[in-house]
Structure formats: C-alpha cells, structure tokens
VMD Tcl script that draws the C-alpha trace (Angstrom):
set ca {
  {-2.43 17.38 19.91}
  {-2.37 17.45 16.11}
  {-5.59 18.06 14.21}
  {-5.11 14.78 12.37}
  {-3.21 11.59 13.10}
  {-2.39 9.57 10.00}
  {-0.38 6.61 8.81}
  {0.50 6.36 5.12}
  {1.95 3.24 3.55}
  {3.01 4.85 0.25}
  {4.18 1.67 -1.39}
  {5.80 1.00 -4.75}
  {2.52 -0.18 -6.27}
  {-0.19 1.43 -4.17}
  {-0.63 3.96 -1.40}
  {-2.74 2.83 1.55}
  {-3.54 5.41 4.20}
  {-5.53 5.69 7.42}
  {-6.42 8.83 9.34}
  {-8.34 9.92 12.40}
  {-9.40 13.46 13.21}
  {-10.68 15.08 16.37}
  {-14.12 13.60 15.77}
  {-12.62 10.12 16.25}
  {-13.73 8.84 12.84}
  {-11.22 6.62 11.04}
  {-10.91 7.12 7.28}
  {-9.05 4.71 5.00}
  {-8.12 5.32 1.34}
  {-6.18 3.65 -1.43}
  {-4.60 5.22 -4.52}
  {-2.28 3.59 -7.08}
  {1.26 4.96 -6.71}
  {1.35 6.48 -10.20}
  {0.85 9.85 -11.83}
  {0.92 11.34 -15.32}
  {1.67 14.82 -16.58}
  {-1.53 16.78 -17.29}
  {-2.30 19.86 -19.35}
  {-5.47 20.71 -17.45}
  {-7.02 22.05 -20.65}
  {-10.82 22.09 -20.99}
  {-13.21 23.00 -23.81}
  {-15.97 23.78 -21.34}
  {-18.50 21.42 -22.89}
  {-21.53 20.11 -21.05}
  {-21.36 16.95 -18.96}
  {-21.42 13.89 -21.16}
  {-19.53 15.60 -23.97}
  {-16.17 16.03 -22.28}
  {-14.27 13.81 -19.86}
  {-14.37 15.04 -16.29}
  {-11.44 14.29 -14.01}
  {-9.42 15.85 -11.23}
  {-5.93 17.24 -11.74}
  {-3.44 18.07 -9.01}
  {-0.92 20.88 -8.83}
  {2.23 20.03 -6.92}
  {5.62 21.72 -7.00}
  {4.67 23.92 -9.94}
  {3.49 20.99 -12.09}
  {0.08 19.52 -12.86}
  {-0.69 15.79 -12.72}
  {-3.43 13.25 -13.19}
  {-3.21 10.67 -10.42}
  {-4.20 7.12 -9.60}
  {-6.42 5.15 -11.97}
  {-7.19 8.29 -13.99}
  {-3.54 8.33 -15.05}
  {-4.06 4.87 -16.57}
  {-7.51 5.26 -18.13}
  {-7.31 8.89 -19.29}
  {-3.74 9.92 -20.00}
  {-0.75 7.55 -20.12}
  {1.15 10.73 -21.06}
  {4.51 10.70 -19.26}
  {3.19 8.00 -16.95}
  {5.37 7.96 -13.85}
  {6.08 5.56 -11.03}
  {9.16 5.12 -8.83}
  {10.11 1.71 -7.49}
  {13.11 0.95 -5.31}
  {14.82 2.03 -2.10}
  {15.76 5.53 -3.30}
  {12.12 6.57 -3.48}
  {11.55 6.87 0.29}
  {11.19 10.47 1.36}
  {11.78 11.85 -2.13}
  {9.51 14.27 -3.99}
  {7.30 11.53 -5.47}
  {6.94 9.78 -2.12}
  {5.99 13.11 -0.51}
  {3.47 13.70 -3.30}
  {1.75 10.34 -2.76}
  {1.48 11.02 0.97}
  {0.06 14.50 0.41}
  {-2.49 13.25 -2.12}
  {-3.62 10.49 0.24}
  {-4.03 12.98 3.09}
  {-6.02 15.30 0.82}
  {-8.26 12.42 -0.24}
  {-8.94 11.70 3.44}
  {-10.08 15.27 4.04}
  {-7.02 17.10 5.35}
  {-7.34 20.77 4.34}
  {-5.16 22.56 6.88}
  {-3.94 22.54 10.45}
  {-1.44 19.99 11.71}
  {-0.81 16.33 10.93}
  {0.91 13.73 13.08}
  {2.28 11.48 10.33}
  {3.53 7.90 10.44}
  {5.24 6.49 7.35}
  {5.69 2.75 6.71}
  {8.82 1.29 5.05}
  {10.10 -2.24 4.41}
  {11.86 -3.59 7.54}
  {14.98 -4.59 5.65}
  {15.70 -0.97 4.69}
  {14.25 0.65 7.81}
  {17.58 1.68 9.35}
  {18.81 3.01 6.01}
  {15.82 5.10 4.97}
  {14.48 6.34 8.32}
  {16.99 9.21 8.71}
  {16.58 10.08 5.02}
  {12.81 10.40 5.36}
  {13.05 12.49 8.52}
  {15.56 14.83 6.88}
  {13.52 15.22 3.70}
  {10.34 16.06 5.59}
  {11.94 18.87 7.61}
  {10.95 21.54 5.08}
  {7.22 20.81 5.44}
  {6.51 23.61 7.90}
  {3.48 25.61 6.75}
  {3.84 24.21 3.26}
  {1.14 24.68 0.62}
  {1.15 20.96 0.02}
  {-1.27 20.32 -2.80}
  {-3.87 22.07 -4.97}
  {-6.82 20.08 -6.31}
  {-8.34 21.33 -9.56}
  {-11.89 21.51 -8.19}
  {-10.90 23.80 -5.30}
  {-10.29 27.55 -5.18}
  {-7.02 27.45 -3.23}
  {-4.25 25.06 -2.18}
  {-4.47 22.91 0.90}
  {-1.89 24.03 3.44}
  {-0.89 22.00 6.48}
  {2.06 21.35 8.76}
  {3.53 18.01 9.70}
  {3.69 18.36 13.47}
  {5.73 15.17 13.73}
  {6.91 12.37 11.43}
  {7.38 8.80 12.65}
  {8.88 6.00 10.55}
  {7.80 2.42 11.25}
  {8.60 -0.98 9.68}
  {5.95 -2.65 7.57}
  {4.81 -5.97 8.95}
  {5.14 -4.79 12.53}
  {2.51 -2.17 11.75}
  {0.26 -4.82 10.23}
  {0.69 -7.06 13.27}
  {-0.58 -4.25 15.51}
  {-4.03 -4.58 13.94}
  {-4.51 -7.86 15.81}
  {-3.68 -6.52 19.28}
  {-4.93 -2.91 19.20}
  {-8.38 -1.51 18.53}
  {-9.16 1.60 16.48}
  {-8.48 3.78 19.52}
  {-5.03 2.32 20.06}
  {-6.10 0.34 23.11}
  {-4.96 -3.22 23.69}
  {-7.37 -6.05 22.93}
  {-7.19 -9.45 24.52}
  {-5.49 -11.81 22.10}
  {-3.16 -14.80 22.19}
  {-2.36 -14.62 18.48}
  {1.32 -13.76 19.05}
  {1.99 -16.37 21.71}
  {4.97 -18.39 20.50}
  {6.66 -17.93 17.13}
  {4.64 -16.12 14.45}
  {5.74 -15.21 10.92}
  {4.33 -12.17 9.14}
  {4.76 -12.09 5.35}
  {4.01 -8.78 3.64}
  {3.53 -9.15 -0.13}
  {4.01 -5.83 -1.91}
  {4.53 -4.63 -5.47}
  {8.33 -4.32 -5.27}
  {9.28 -6.15 -2.08}
  {8.15 -9.12 -0.07}
  {8.92 -8.93 3.65}
  {9.06 -11.68 6.25}
  {9.28 -11.03 9.98}
  {9.63 -13.51 12.83}
  {7.82 -12.38 15.96}
  {8.56 -14.28 19.16}
  {5.84 -13.70 21.74}
  {5.04 -10.48 19.90}
  {8.61 -9.16 19.67}
  {10.62 -8.87 16.46}
  {13.72 -11.06 16.35}
  {16.54 -8.78 15.03}
  {18.73 -11.82 14.31}
  {16.46 -12.42 11.32}
  {16.97 -8.91 9.91}
  {19.01 -10.11 6.93}
  {16.05 -12.22 5.83}
  {13.28 -9.64 6.26}
  {13.12 -7.92 2.86}
  {13.49 -9.32 -0.65}
  {13.85 -6.40 -3.05}
  {12.41 -6.66 -6.55}
  {10.66 -9.93 -5.70}
  {7.13 -8.56 -5.35}
  {3.92 -8.71 -7.34}
  {5.34 -6.51 -10.08}
  {8.10 -8.94 -11.05}
  {6.20 -12.17 -10.43}
  {2.72 -11.27 -11.73}
  {2.31 -7.89 -13.41}
  {5.29 -8.03 -15.73}
  {4.90 -11.62 -17.00}
  {1.14 -11.15 -17.46}
  {1.75 -7.94 -19.41}
  {4.30 -9.69 -21.62}
  {1.86 -12.52 -22.42}
  {-0.95 -10.01 -23.04}
  {1.15 -8.12 -25.59}
  {2.11 -11.35 -27.34}
  {-1.55 -12.26 -27.72}
  {-2.63 -9.07 -29.50}
  {-1.09 -5.95 -30.98}
  {-4.12 -4.01 -29.72}
  {-2.51 -4.09 -26.28}
  {0.86 -2.73 -27.39}
  {0.28 0.42 -25.28}
  {-0.72 -1.52 -22.17}
  {1.37 -1.13 -19.03}
  {1.71 -2.98 -15.75}
  {-0.75 -0.43 -14.38}
  {-3.47 -1.76 -16.69}
  {-2.81 -5.23 -15.30}
  {-2.83 -3.86 -11.75}
  {-6.18 -2.14 -12.36}
  {-7.64 -5.39 -13.70}
  {-6.42 -7.28 -10.62}
  {-8.02 -4.80 -8.24}
  {-11.29 -4.51 -10.12}
  {-11.67 -8.25 -10.54}
  {-10.71 -9.26 -7.01}
  {-14.27 -9.67 -5.69}
  {-15.69 -11.46 -8.74}
  {-12.64 -13.58 -9.44}
  {-12.73 -12.54 -13.11}
  {-9.95 -10.29 -14.35}
  {-10.26 -8.23 -17.52}
  {-7.83 -5.73 -19.05}
  {-9.65 -2.98 -20.96}
  {-7.84 -0.67 -23.36}
  {-9.26 1.51 -26.13}
  {-12.46 -0.52 -26.44}
  {-10.65 -3.85 -26.49}
  {-10.87 -6.37 -23.65}
  {-8.78 -9.36 -22.69}
  {-9.65 -11.94 -20.05}
  {-6.49 -12.51 -18.01}
  {-8.16 -14.71 -15.37}
  {-6.19 -17.83 -16.42}
  {-2.96 -15.82 -16.32}
  {-3.76 -14.54 -12.84}
  {-4.37 -18.09 -11.62}
  {-1.20 -19.38 -13.27}
  {1.18 -16.72 -11.99}
  {-0.41 -16.41 -8.54}
  {0.27 -20.09 -7.88}
  {3.81 -19.77 -9.27}
  {4.48 -16.76 -7.04}
  {3.08 -18.56 -4.01}
  {5.44 -21.43 -4.81}
  {8.34 -18.96 -4.95}
  {7.38 -17.53 -1.56}
  {7.04 -21.01 -0.10}
  {10.32 -22.27 -1.56}
  {12.43 -19.26 -0.64}
  {10.79 -18.02 2.56}
  {8.42 -20.60 4.02}
  {10.75 -23.54 3.47}
  {14.10 -21.85 2.86}
  {14.08 -19.57 5.90}
  {11.47 -20.99 8.25}
  {11.94 -24.74 7.74}
  {8.56 -25.36 6.09}
  {6.96 -23.48 9.01}
  {7.84 -26.27 11.42}
  {7.73 -24.85 14.94}
  {5.93 -21.75 13.68}
  {2.58 -21.40 15.39}
  {0.96 -18.99 12.97}
  {1.56 -17.40 9.55}
  {0.00 -14.00 8.84}
  {-0.02 -12.85 5.20}
  {-0.73 -9.18 4.46}
  {-0.13 -6.65 1.70}
  {-1.57 -6.01 -1.74}
  {-0.57 -9.42 -3.06}
  {-1.86 -11.39 -0.08}
  {-5.24 -12.25 -1.59}
  {-3.53 -13.82 -4.61}
  {-1.07 -16.08 -2.78}
  {-2.79 -16.87 0.54}
  {-5.13 -19.59 -0.83}
  {-2.11 -21.50 -2.12}
  {-0.10 -21.02 1.07}
  {-3.07 -22.31 3.05}
  {-3.04 -25.52 1.00}
  {0.57 -26.12 2.04}
  {0.65 -24.76 5.59}
  {-2.92 -25.50 6.62}
  {-4.48 -23.90 9.67}
  {-1.24 -22.10 10.52}
  {-2.27 -19.48 7.97}
  {-4.35 -16.92 9.84}
  {-7.74 -15.76 8.60}
  {-7.98 -12.07 9.65}
  {-11.78 -12.25 9.40}
  {-11.77 -14.58 12.41}
  {-10.54 -11.80 14.74}
  {-12.76 -8.91 15.90}
  {-10.02 -6.30 15.57}
  {-9.18 -7.22 11.95}
  {-12.34 -8.64 10.42}
  {-13.24 -5.38 8.67}
  {-9.72 -4.51 7.47}
  {-8.52 -5.43 4.00}
  {-5.13 -7.15 4.12}
  {-3.70 -4.43 1.86}
  {-4.66 -1.77 4.43}
  {-3.21 -3.49 7.48}
  {0.09 -1.61 7.61}
  {-1.67 1.76 7.36}
  {-4.37 0.89 9.87}
  {-1.96 -0.84 12.24}
  {0.50 2.03 12.03}
  {-2.28 4.44 12.93}
  {-3.27 2.30 15.91}
  {0.32 2.11 17.08}
  {0.64 5.87 16.90}
  {-2.58 6.36 18.83}
  {-1.14 4.11 21.50}
  {2.44 5.42 21.66}
  {1.53 9.09 21.35}
  {-0.91 8.71 24.25}
  {-3.43 10.87 22.41}
  {-7.04 11.09 23.39}
  {-9.53 11.05 20.56}
  {-13.08 12.14 21.28}
}
mol new
graphics top color blue
foreach p $ca { graphics top sphere $p radius 0.5 }
foreach p [lrange $ca 0 end-1] q [lrange $ca 1 end] { graphics top cylinder $p $q radius 0.2 }
display resetview
C-alpha cells in the first residue's frame, strides 16, 4: 500500500486536492493554479522590515506560487488554460505543490487526477505517459526546507470530473458506501470551473455515454463569463487598476465569498466589485440555464435532481435554484457532503473512489 493516497483536481483556475495517509486523517488544500518567476533574493532584514514568503524550486527554476504570485510579484505571471495543459510540466508542478502542501515529504503516492469528462478519453493516455518518468523524482524544493522533497508515484489513475464529485454523496471518507437514494432516477451534475463547464447525466447512478458530446463546454467557464468582463470594467473605471489581472478578480471572489462583499486591492487602492459580481453571476447562470438546463435537459423536466459543484457553483447556484426549485440539491443536507465545499468535491470524491476501488485499508 502506498504511503499516501491522494486525488488532485489541478484545474485551470484552482487546484483542489485531498489526501489521506496511514494515520487515516484526510487533508484538503486549495491553491490558485498560477505561478510567477522569483529571484529568491533577500536582504536579511528583521521581520516587519522585509516581506516574507515561500519560493519553490522546480525543474531548475524558482517560483512564487498561488496568491503570493498575485500580491507579491506579478513578474512573469503564468497560468495555462486549455486541453493541452493536462499532464504537462505546469500541471505536474501544480500537483506536486499541492501534495507538498498536504505534507508529502517522501515515500510513495497513489495519485488520482481529475479531468473534464469531455476530454477524458483524449487526455488520459497523455497524462499516464507524461507521469511515467516520476520514479524516485526529487519533485519539489520549498525555500524554507534544507533539501528537496522526493517521492514516487506508485500509481496514477485518471478520472472524469463530475463523476468524482458525485461519489461524495454515496461514499464516506473511508471509501465505504453510505445509504442514499440521491441518484435514483435521472440526475444531472453540473461542474462549473474556470475554463470549462461540465454537465453529466447519471441514470440510477450510472453515466449515460450517449450524452458524451454534451458533457464539456470549453472556454465557457468562470474566466470567460465573470473574471474577464469584471476585469475589463474595473480597468475602465480607473487607471490605477491598469496592472490588475483576472487573478486579482479571482482573489477578490474567494476572499469575499463568506461576507458577500467583494473588493479588489492593488497597490493601496481598493475597488468594490460586489455589484459586478452580482450582475455577471446572474448572467452566467442564465447562460448555463439557456444552453444546458433548457437546451440539453429540456428545462430539467424529468430530471429528479440537479447537483452543482465546482469553483463557480456558489455564484450561480442561487439563481439556478430560483428557476429549478427544489431539484437543485443542497449538499449541506446530506451527512456525507455537509462539510465539503462544492469546489473540493471532485478532489474529495476522487479520493473516496480510490479508497473504494483500490481496496485499501486505512488505519
């Protein structure tokens, strides 16, 4: 048995990951799927006189990652969106950083990777081929540690997003089945990501492959429908935000989610984008309803339940609930999902599926 079992949903906008070690404890992390080139230079001043942040060495280069890349650097800011990213160097980097953040230092990892269902058949063999060289690989070196972290991927499994998320409702954190009738009949799962939005029809818990051509809409995610138009309006409002990026908008969305007030901060200037969030969230929900809910699933007639997951779910679900009523599932109403954020469901569900299918025993 591997030392760690993990599922990483290294998406176009954010990387959600879940891991369990031999102690049976489940750890979940999130990092934005961005990085920036870093010099790693320090003056050696006391705390409070010099910014303190972590850098990462990977493949002979040094980076600042996640939100630090937005708030500290912006130098050579890098992201990779699209189908070609799966299994490539940047994708591997995001997975390694997530594993490091969850405490992996060495040993072996049983890894599950999530991908959009519409490109699953295309990218699965690519990912498996690209991960072959990770045998005893010095994966990543964090700046506050004396040596690199070195682990081996004992096995790599590729799973479709949406199906992983659905597993959260029927499996517990040990991978054991829980009693649930949630997938009785026809159920639609919509996964709202940064680059793609996915829609899967499950019939009595089984994916209907006849709907495969309708499962993934590329470049129709939160980035196109919210982040980009909000950024454009923000820049029109003030020249002080000329250097702002979609990552600043993304950071504001995540930080303001609990309070419902969204503020972009840049160089001492602040802009309240709450009205823009409300405006474009409703417009995006309308797009999803028009093209998917109504266009593909006949206004959800005959559909027993609609499950909405992914990083954009919290923004569009209130509007979808107005139109589709009680068919829209509230994950907090189910014991196996009430403590899982909708953005983490693919990672957590993929981990639970692997615990079940690998027949592993966790203490």
